[in-house]
C-alpha positions as CSV (number, residue, x, y, z in Angstrom):
1,X,87.1,0.6,22.3
2,X,86.4,-2.8,23.8
3,X,82.8,-3.6,24.5
4,X,81.8,-4.6,28.0
5,X,80.2,-8.0,27.2
6,X,79.4,-8.7,30.8
7,X,77.1,-5.6,31.0
8,X,75.5,-6.5,27.7
9,X,74.9,-10.0,29.0
10,X,73.4,-8.8,32.2
11,X,71.0,-6.5,30.3
12,X,70.0,-9.4,28.0
13,X,69.4,-11.6,31.1
14,X,67.3,-8.8,32.6
15,X,65.2,-8.4,29.5
16,X,64.7,-12.1,29.2
17,X,63.7,-12.4,32.8
18,X,61.2,-9.5,32.5
19,X,59.6,-11.4,29.6
20,X,59.4,-14.5,31.9
21,X,61.5,-16.6,29.5
22,X,64.1,-19.2,30.3
23,X,67.4,-19.4,28.5
24,X,66.0,-22.4,26.7
25,X,63.0,-20.5,25.4
26,X,65.2,-17.6,24.2
27,X,67.6,-20.1,22.5
28,X,64.6,-21.8,20.7
29,X,63.3,-18.4,19.5
30,X,66.7,-17.6,18.1
31,X,67.5,-21.0,16.8
32,X,70.6,-21.4,18.9
33,X,71.7,-23.4,21.9
34,X,70.9,-22.6,25.6
35,X,74.7,-22.9,26.2
36,X,75.3,-20.0,23.7
37,X,72.7,-17.9,25.5
38,X,74.3,-18.7,28.8
39,X,77.8,-17.8,27.7
40,X,76.4,-14.6,26.2
41,X,74.6,-13.6,29.4
42,X,77.7,-14.2,31.5
43,X,79.9,-12.2,29.1
44,X,82.1,-15.3,28.5
45,X,81.3,-14.9,24.8
46,X,81.2,-11.9,22.6
47,X,78.0,-11.2,20.7
48,X,77.6,-10.6,17.0
49,X,75.6,-7.7,15.8
50,X,73.2,-10.1,14.1
51,X,72.5,-11.9,17.4
52,X,72.2,-8.7,19.3
53,X,69.6,-7.4,16.9
54,X,67.7,-10.7,16.9
55,X,67.6,-10.7,20.8
56,X,66.5,-7.1,20.8
57,X,63.6,-8.0,18.4
58,X,62.6,-11.2,20.1
59,X,62.6,-9.7,23.6
60,X,61.2,-6.4,22.4
61,X,64.0,-4.7,24.2
62,X,65.5,-1.5,22.7
63,X,69.0,-2.2,21.5
64,X,70.1,1.0,23.2
65,X,69.1,-0.4,26.5
66,X,71.1,-3.6,25.9
67,X,74.1,-1.5,25.0
68,X,73.6,1.3,27.5
69,X,76.9,0.7,29.4
70,X,78.9,0.9,26.2
71,X,77.4,4.1,24.8
72,X,79.0,7.5,25.1
73,X,78.0,10.8,23.7
74,X,74.3,10.1,23.8
75,X,71.7,10.5,26.5
76,X,71.1,7.1,28.0
77,X,68.0,7.0,30.2
78,X,68.8,3.7,31.8
79,X,72.1,5.0,33.3
80,X,70.8,5.5,36.9
81,X,71.7,3.9,40.2
82,X,68.2,2.6,40.5
83,X,68.3,1.0,37.1
84,X,71.5,-0.8,37.9
85,X,69.9,-2.2,41.2
86,X,66.9,-3.4,39.3
87,X,68.9,-5.3,36.7
88,X,69.6,-8.1,39.2
89,X,66.1,-8.3,40.7
90,X,63.2,-10.6,40.1
91,X,60.0,-9.1,38.8
92,X,58.5,-9.1,42.3
93,X,61.5,-7.4,43.8
94,X,61.5,-4.9,41.0
95,X,57.9,-4.0,41.7
96,X,58.5,-3.5,45.4
97,X,61.6,-1.4,44.9
98,X,60.0,0.7,42.2
99,X,56.9,1.3,44.3
100,X,59.1,2.3,47.3
101,X,61.3,4.6,45.2
102,X,58.2,6.4,43.8
103,X,56.9,7.1,47.3
104,X,60.0,9.1,48.2
């Protein structure tokens, strides 16, 4: 089974953005280059298990959330339409959408 590196990258980007970090800040925390982070987030580059675990730890993002689109046979709580919409939102947009969704 091939991994969907684009979805992993999108989820990493979302977790990084939620923390308010730039690619440069994440790269510094991981002792890697901003270019490496950029290629990882766009899915242009595969990601090693070691880097995935390091990103999960540094961003305090559950690894299951980062891999959610690649997991089968287990209940993934982030596999909802709303969650996919929120992945590409700013923190402000996420607050507005979440507040609106909870009102319905």
